[in-house]
C-alpha positions, 0 to 999 in steps of 0.5 A: 500500500505504501509502495503504491502511494509512493509511486502515485506521488512520484507520478504526480511529480512527473513533468507535464509532458509525461502526464499528458503522455500517460493520459493519452495511452490510457485512451487506447484501452477505451478503443481496445474495449470497443473493438473487443465488444464489436468482435474486431479482435485484431484492432483490439489487440493492436490498441491494447498492446500499444497502450500497454507499451506506452504505460510501461515506458511511462513507468520506466520514466517514473522510476528513472526520475523518482530521485530527482527534484526537478523544477518547472516554470510557466515557460517550461510548461508552455514548451511541454504543451507545444511538444505534446502537440508535436510529438505525442501524435508520433505515438498516437499514430501507431495504431492507424499505421499498424492496422493499415499497412499500406499507408505512409506513417507520416500520413498517419502522424499528420492525421493525428496532429489534425485530431489532437489540435481539433482541426479534424481535416480528412487525410484519408478517404472515410471509407478506407478507415475502420470503425475503431479508427474513426472513433480513435480520431474523434477520441483523440480530438476530444482529448486535445480539446480537453487538454487545451481547455485545462491548459488555458487556465493552468498554463496560458492564464498565468503567462497572459496568453490564449486571449486572456492577455487583453485582460492583463496588466501583467501581474500574472506574468511577473511570476510566470518564470518563478521556479516551482517544484513539479509537485506544486505545478502538478497539484495545480494542474490536477486541481483545475482538471478535477473541476473542468474535466467532469464538466467536459465529460458530463457535457459529452455524455449528455449530448451523446444521450440526447443524440441517441434518443433523437434517432442517431445510431449509438456509434455515430452519436458518440462520434458526434458528441466527441466532435461537437464538444471538442469543436473538431468537426470529425465525423464517422463514415456516415454523412451528417444528413443521414444520421437520423436525428434531423432537426432535433439533433441539429438543435441540440448540437447548437445548444451545446456549441454555445459552450464554444462561444464563451467560457461563461456559458456554464456559469450562466446556465447554473447560476443566472440563466436568463436572456439578459445574462446571456446577452450581457456576455460580449462574446455571446452577443457578438457571436449571435450577431455575426451568425444572424447577419451571415444567415440573413446574407445566405438567405437573401442570396437563396431568395434571389436564386428562387430556392424559396419557391415552388410551383404554387408560390412560396413554400413556408416549410421550405423557407424555414428549412433554408433559414435553419440550414443557414443558421446551423451551418453559420453557427457551426463554422463560427465555433470552428466545428464545421458541421454542415446542416442537412438542410444546407442548400447545395446551391450555395457550395462552390469550388472556387472563392465565391462569396460563400467560401469567403463568408465561411472563411471569415466566420472561421477567422472570427472563431469562438470564445477565449479559453474554449475549445474553439479556434480562430482570432477569438470573439473577444479580440474582435470585440476589442478591435471593433470598440477601438475602431468605434472610439477612433471614428468618434474622435475623427467625427467629433474632435472637440468632444471631451470624454472623462475617463480614469487614467487606469481605464484608458491605459488598460484599454490601450494595452488590450487594443494593442495586444488584440491588434498584435495578435490579429496582424500575426494571424494575418501574416501567418495565414499569408506565409502558409498560403505562399508556402503551399502555393509555391510547392504545389497547390492553386492559390485558392486551395492553399488559402483554404488549407491555411485558414483551415489549419490556423483556425482549426476548422478542417471540415471546411475543406470537405464542405466547399469541395476541396476533395479533388486531391487527398491531403495524403498526396501532398508533398512532405514539405506541404505536410510539414507546413500544415503541421506547423500551421495546425499547432500554431492555430491551436496554441496561438501564434503569440505563444510560439513567438514569445517562446522564440523570443524567450529563447533568443534572450536566453542565448 
């Protein structure tokens, strides 16, 4: 008993990277059990043995570091987080690579990076993969979403990153480089995880039950639930419109996607649920406003195409379906989930950079809320920039007006605007750079831009939605694949984190 206790304490004192590795290994046993229950014994053995191998490796690392008192800083934890998204998929890709001997290992690695970063774009044809592998991709994405959610409060908040920097006056960052023991940092990580993970798991189970009760088959509803809560948009072999849930299923998905609009949604739901409290949140208010506006634009376009009309005139039922299909798709893209409604009219889809594709990419760029699983620039930053634009416009129109504000408020606003603007410019520059790299090496400009936006906003399903399937991502060159991997990691952890770590390293040198 004492030996077990000592081992658990030692495990708690492991570096963050090792802890994440151990949790990822344990997920393989879940897929092994599913494969066993569905009589897929080969897949069950592969997932079980790889997971067991990972646990053994972790045990050896635990024993090797048991007598060392290591210290970890906030910066080192940022490095651990980046390394997790870059190197953990190496191990996570082994089951797919072994199950399908004909595929390239690097393609399996690329697929796992896409899953762990919740990008979720398809590397292989859906029909090629087995049910356990489809479920494995969704589960890895779910794990990545939970990881970034916890990390937002444990790692990014203390060093003023992840969108939380616009609140900050750098009080948190003053102690970000203070050395703490691994045990102290692990305790904080575990404490936050114990609060957030039950909520994360509870939301997933609740959505799974709802979708299942509305008619979606159990396996498909599980993948849907994992993908929606993590905003990965990963789907199984079945098409969305054929999953059986219909309008009720899409409605419940929209309700659960509100969690990706703001991290205050859960607090509002349990403490002060009302229309006033919901609309008082700036991210929810902005997200709904943009969604309604884009829905109106799409609906207006479809009216010009005559999609509302039948031989007898305007069909009310058809009108409602079109409006809902537009609303669901727009809301799914602004939360960077990327699901397309079963009622989405195919007349709006296009292979080129039409207004439809541009609007959808714009929605992805907006993104969801700060400290959520959604990607993109984030609604709070957009709100800050819009407020600054309004203030500056007001000064130009009324230069003689006098507005009395507290000096600290003015200073705080200036810092927030500056940080939001810096991030926005870095995001645009990164998008341009990734697009240029992909264009130079093999892709059309339209395809390269779409892939760049998909990676940096973690909205991979947009590739399938707009018809970018005349080639497989697996067929791209190795340089393009490396560029996509870097883009996805940057999109998941945000460019400011990577730039700050590079700057920190150069300063140390």
